[in-house]
C-alpha positions in Angstrom: 0.0 0.0 0.0 1.3 3.4 -1.0 -0.3 6.4 0.5 0.4 10.2 0.9 -0.9 12.0 4.0 -1.1 15.7 4.6 0.9 16.2 7.8 -0.9 19.4 8.7 -4.5 18.1 8.6 -3.6 14.3 9.0 -5.8 13.5 6.0 -4.8 11.0 3.3 -4.4 12.7 0.0 -3.9 9.7 -2.3 -3.3 6.0 -2.0 -2.7 3.0 -4.2 -2.8 -0.8 -3.5 -0.3 -3.0 -5.2 -0.3 -6.8 -5.7 3.5 -6.9 -5.4 6.3 -5.3 -3.5 6.8 -1.7 -4.4 9.8 -0.8 -6.6 11.3 2.5 -7.9 9.0 2.6 -10.9 5.9 2.2 -8.7 7.0 4.9 -6.3 8.0 7.2 -9.1 4.6 6.8 -10.9 2.7 7.3 -7.6 4.7 10.5 -6.8 4.0 11.7 -10.4 0.3 11.4 -9.8 0.7 13.2 -6.5 2.5 16.0 -8.1 -0.2 16.4 -10.8 -2.9 16.5 -8.1 -1.0 19.2 -6.2 -0.5 21.2 -9.4 -4.2 21.0 -10.2 -4.9 22.5 -6.8 -2.2 25.1 -7.1 -0.3 23.7 -4.1 3.4 23.4 -3.6 5.2 20.6 -1.7 7.4 22.1 1.0 8.8 18.9 2.4 8.3 15.1 2.6 8.7 12.6 5.4 9.1 8.8 4.7 9.8 5.7 6.7 13.5 5.6 5.8 13.2 3.0 3.0 16.0 3.2 0.4 13.4 3.1 -2.4 12.3 6.7 -1.8 15.2 9.1 -2.3 15.8 8.6 -6.0 12.1 8.8 -7.1 11.6 11.9 -4.9 14.6 13.7 -6.6 13.3 12.8 -10.0 9.7 14.0 -9.4 10.0 16.9 -6.9 13.7 17.9 -7.3 15.6 19.1 -4.3 12.8 19.1 -1.8 13.6 18.7 1.9 13.3 15.0 2.8 13.3 13.7 6.4 12.9 10.3 7.9 10.2 9.4 10.4 11.6 9.1 13.9 9.3 6.2 14.8 10.5 4.0 11.9 14.2 4.8 12.8 13.6 3.7 16.4 11.7 0.6 15.2 14.7 -0.5 13.0 17.2 0.2 15.8 15.1 -1.7 18.3 14.9 -4.7 16.0 18.7 -4.5 15.5 19.4 -4.4 19.3 17.0 -7.3 20.0 18.6 -9.3 17.1 22.0 -8.8 18.7 20.8 -9.9 22.1 19.2 -13.0 20.5 22.5 -13.9 18.7 24.3 -13.6 22.0 21.8 -16.0 23.6 22.5 -18.5 20.9 26.2 -18.1 21.4 25.8 -18.7 25.2 23.7 -21.8 24.5 26.5 -23.3 22.4 29.0 -22.8 25.3 26.9 -25.0 27.7 28.9 -28.2 28.6 27.4 -31.5 27.5 26.2 -33.5 30.5 25.3 -37.1 30.9 21.7 -38.0 31.5 20.5 -38.0 35.1 21.8 -36.4 38.3 25.6 -36.3 38.7 27.0 -38.5 41.4 27.9 -36.7 44.7 31.4 -38.2 44.4 32.0 -36.9 40.8 33.2 -33.3 41.5 33.9 -32.5 37.8 30.4 -33.6 36.7 28.8 -31.5 39.5 30.9 -28.5 38.5 29.8 -28.8 34.9 26.2 -29.2 36.0 26.5 -25.9 37.9 28.1 -24.2 35.0 25.3 -25.4 32.6 22.7 -24.2 35.1 24.3 -20.7 35.4 24.5 -20.3 31.6 20.9 -21.3 31.2 19.9 -18.8 33.9 21.8 -16.1 32.0 20.0 -17.0 28.8 16.7 -16.8 30.5 17.5 -13.5 32.1 18.5 -12.0 28.8 15.3 -13.1 27.2 13.0 -12.0 30.0 14.6 -8.6 30.5 15.4 -7.9 26.8 13.2 -4.8 27.0 15.8 -3.1 29.3 18.2 -2.8 26.3 15.7 -0.5 24.3 13.6 1.1 27.0 13.6 4.9 26.8 14.2 5.6 30.5 15.5 3.1 33.1 14.8 3.4 36.8 17.8 2.9 39.2 16.5 -0.6 39.9 16.2 -1.5 36.2 19.6 -0.2 35.5 21.0 -2.3 38.3 19.2 -5.3 36.9 20.7 -4.6 33.5 24.2 -4.5 34.9 23.5 -7.8 36.7 22.3 -9.7 33.6 25.1 -8.3 31.4 27.9 -9.2 33.9 30.7 -10.6 31.8 29.1 -9.4 28.6 30.5 -5.9 28.1 29.5 -5.8 24.4 25.8 -6.0 25.5 26.3 -3.0 27.8 27.7 -1.1 24.8 24.3 -1.7 23.0 22.5 0.1 25.8 25.0 3.0 25.5 24.2 3.2 21.8 20.4 3.3 22.5 21.0 6.1 25.1 23.0 8.0 22.5 20.2 7.6 19.9 17.5 8.8 22.4 19.7 11.8 23.1 19.6 12.8 19.4 15.8 13.3 19.8 16.2 15.6 22.8 14.6 18.8 21.5 16.3 21.0 24.1 19.7 20.7 22.4 20.8 22.9 19.5 21.3 21.7 15.9 25.1 21.8 16.2 25.0 19.9 19.4 22.8 17.2 17.8 25.1 17.0 14.8 28.1 16.5 17.1 26.2 13.7 19.0 25.3 12.1 15.7 29.0 12.2 14.6 30.0 10.5 17.8 27.3 7.9 17.5 28.3 7.0 13.9 31.8 6.6 15.0 30.7 4.3 17.8 28.6 1.9 15.7 31.1 1.2 13.0 31.8 -2.3 14.3 28.1 -3.1 14.7 27.2 -3.8 11.0 23.6 -4.8 11.7 22.7 -1.3 13.0 25.3 0.7 11.3 23.2 1.4 8.2 20.2 2.5 10.3 
């Protein structure tokens, strides 16, 4: 579904349903019809906001020229949230592969090595469960002191997961309206430098 909405009045101006995934040609044709409709009403397009898909920039330049184009904050946050959760899930899988293989049944009280491996396996499984149950702490906008303490507890020995939370804090700071444009740009530059080694969220 392709649709254009007037941001001032929150009314849908035009829409089109497709029986396939949209491509550049579909979007260019849709924007062309939108431009014709605006011209017929003697209206000018001052700016456009999209969901951040790479399909939009080229058709927008072809149809409307150098019009201001911004990305929707909510879609950016959604992509980042998915990336963070995907990273936490990958780490849970990695932890699962490190669990020692145990023999069936309860280990003998005299076999100290088997009991040690059983404790290690139990601790790893508890860590995996904690990361799944409290995964929202990695992307939550604001953390209470108790929640931050809990996050530090479940990421003990996993500094790279703590780095993910720092990245989310930096992203939320970008949307702080109290800062000036230059301050936001400096924060963005620092954030881009910090996520270079995280390829799954670097593009976002």
